[in-house]
Rosetta silent file (secondary structure, phi, psi, omega in degrees, C-alpha in Angstrom):
SEQUENCE: MKDRKQYEECPASTAQCYRFWCANVDALDRHLSTDRWALSVVTVVVIAYPVARIVIPAVLQRVVPDVLRIVLNLI
SCORE:     score description
SCORE:     0.000 S_00000001
   1 L     0.000   75.428 -176.851   97.531   97.211  -59.769 S_00000001
   2 L   -80.147  -34.813 -176.795   98.585  100.372  -58.079 S_00000001
   3 L   -89.034   98.754 -177.181  101.814  100.937  -59.984 S_00000001
   4 H   -78.412  -14.022 -176.251  100.726  102.038  -63.485 S_00000001
   5 H   -62.287  -32.992 -177.884  104.315  102.778  -64.549 S_00000001
   6 H   -73.049   -8.112  179.378  105.000   99.123  -65.364 S_00000001
   7 H  -110.183   22.219  178.551  102.198   99.171  -67.967 S_00000001
   8 L   -70.164  174.144 -177.314  103.474  102.112  -70.034 S_00000001
   9 L   -63.588  155.974 -176.457  103.955  101.871  -73.785 S_00000001
  10 L   -69.347  139.777  174.519  106.533   99.531  -75.259 S_00000001
  11 L   -65.109  170.503 -171.728  110.069  100.841  -75.954 S_00000001
  12 L   -72.075  -46.310 -173.029  111.281  101.140  -79.537 S_00000001
  13 L   -76.193  154.961 -177.389  113.742   98.259  -79.958 S_00000001
  14 H   -65.873  -42.995 -179.790  112.582   94.645  -80.310 S_00000001
  15 H   -64.271  -42.665  177.744  114.751   93.307  -77.489 S_00000001
  16 H   -65.247  -38.822 -179.934  113.561   96.027  -75.138 S_00000001
  17 H   -63.927  -41.434  179.008  109.984   95.401  -76.245 S_00000001
  18 H   -62.992  -46.903  178.583  110.340   91.674  -75.504 S_00000001
  19 H   -62.507  -39.286  178.654  111.752   92.359  -72.028 S_00000001
  20 H   -62.397  -45.118 -179.445  108.995   94.925  -71.454 S_00000001
  21 H   -63.515  -44.008  178.500  106.325   92.426  -72.523 S_00000001
  22 H   -61.464  -40.381  178.868  107.778   89.720  -70.249 S_00000001
  23 H   -63.794  -39.711  178.806  107.846   92.154  -67.348 S_00000001
  24 H   -66.676  -41.336  178.435  104.181   93.035  -67.944 S_00000001
  25 H   -64.233  -41.992  177.400  103.169   89.368  -68.093 S_00000001
  26 H   -62.164  -40.745  178.871  105.099   88.708  -64.884 S_00000001
  27 H   -64.696  -41.771  177.123  103.378   91.668  -63.249 S_00000001
  28 H   -64.097  -39.573  179.394   99.966   90.374  -64.351 S_00000001
  29 H   -61.120  -37.776  178.954  100.870   86.937  -63.072 S_00000001
  30 H   -72.057  -32.944 -172.543  101.655   88.406  -59.676 S_00000001
  31 H   -90.956  -24.705 -177.044   98.481   90.511  -59.537 S_00000001
  32 L   -95.143  137.261  178.694   95.826   88.122  -60.880 S_00000001
  33 L   -78.478  169.719  178.341   94.476   85.312  -58.767 S_00000001
  34 H   -62.664  -37.268  178.497   94.015   81.766  -60.023 S_00000001
  35 H   -63.011  -39.837  177.825   90.268   82.350  -60.212 S_00000001
  36 H   -64.891  -43.345  178.714   90.812   85.357  -62.499 S_00000001
  37 H   -61.787  -43.609  179.511   93.137   83.365  -64.756 S_00000001
  38 H   -62.692  -42.552  178.281   90.593   80.532  -64.950 S_00000001
  39 H   -63.517  -38.955  177.959   87.802   82.995  -65.756 S_00000001
  40 H   -64.769  -43.226 -179.942   89.963   84.563  -68.468 S_00000001
  41 H   -64.943  -44.394  178.987   90.720   81.190  -70.045 S_00000001
  42 H   -61.777  -41.158  178.932   87.061   80.163  -69.994 S_00000001
  43 H   -62.465  -44.304  179.216   86.074   83.477  -71.581 S_00000001
  44 H   -63.148  -42.480 -179.762   88.620   83.069  -74.380 S_00000001
  45 H   -65.548  -42.202 -179.790   87.465   79.499  -75.051 S_00000001
  46 H   -63.485  -34.791  178.460   83.784   80.507  -75.073 S_00000001
  47 H   -79.402  -40.672 -174.484   84.531   83.235  -77.625 S_00000001
  48 H   -74.298  -32.430 -176.091   87.005   81.245  -79.744 S_00000001
  49 H   -60.955  -52.454  178.893   84.963   78.039  -80.074 S_00000001
  50 H   -63.863  -33.133  177.871   82.052   79.484  -82.098 S_00000001
  51 H   -63.456  -45.643 -178.339   84.493   81.476  -84.214 S_00000001
  52 H   -68.927  -33.810 -175.167   86.479   78.328  -85.006 S_00000001
  53 H   -90.681  -23.644 -174.070   83.401   76.181  -85.635 S_00000001
  54 H  -119.193  -54.994 -170.964   81.113   78.635  -87.480 S_00000001
  55 H   -70.018  -49.056 -176.858   82.757   81.815  -88.725 S_00000001
  56 H   -62.065  -48.175  177.126   86.017   80.438  -90.150 S_00000001
  57 H   -62.169  -36.807  178.933   84.368   77.632  -92.197 S_00000001
  58 H   -64.441  -42.193  178.942   81.712   80.051  -93.484 S_00000001
  59 H   -66.357  -44.227  178.987   84.355   82.536  -94.618 S_00000001
  60 H   -62.370  -41.314  179.588   86.438   79.794  -96.233 S_00000001
  61 H   -64.503  -33.890 -179.691   83.401   78.378  -98.017 S_00000001
  62 H   -77.550  -39.318 -172.335   82.560   81.817  -99.353 S_00000001
  63 H   -86.407  -43.266 -172.807   86.103   82.852 -100.362 S_00000001
  64 H   -59.620  -45.396  178.555   87.747   79.657 -101.618 S_00000001
  65 H   -59.897  -37.333  178.120   85.378   78.988 -104.569 S_00000001
  66 H   -64.945  -42.856  179.734   85.883   82.573 -105.795 S_00000001
  67 H   -64.352  -42.766  178.224   89.640   82.245 -105.554 S_00000001
  68 H   -62.357  -41.559  178.036   89.548   78.916 -107.399 S_00000001
  69 H   -60.901  -42.501  179.695   87.399   80.425 -110.157 S_00000001
  70 H   -64.613  -45.098  179.923   89.850   83.285 -110.602 S_00000001
  71 H   -63.785  -43.583 -179.951   92.847   80.937 -110.706 S_00000001
  72 H   -66.055  -34.183  176.102   91.154   78.587 -113.169 S_00000001
  73 H   -67.459  -32.608  179.382   90.225   81.518 -115.408 S_00000001
  74 H   -72.851  -27.506 -179.839   93.859   82.623 -115.439 S_00000001
  75 L   -78.749    0.000    0.000   94.982   79.161 -116.534 S_00000001
């Protein structure tokens, strides 16, 4: 990734930002090998799986009863 200019900050308008984002993804697609993409996907899955299986249910179990108690008290 020698040309750093293509990774500058996003322009102001939404349409320009979308085109900018697509250009950056295309540039990454050209520069990263299949092995890098596979390693990236595996890393995301390894991080996301415990979050989905442990953290999210624990947070929901902790928050939902409190929210229900507040709503029932208001009724």
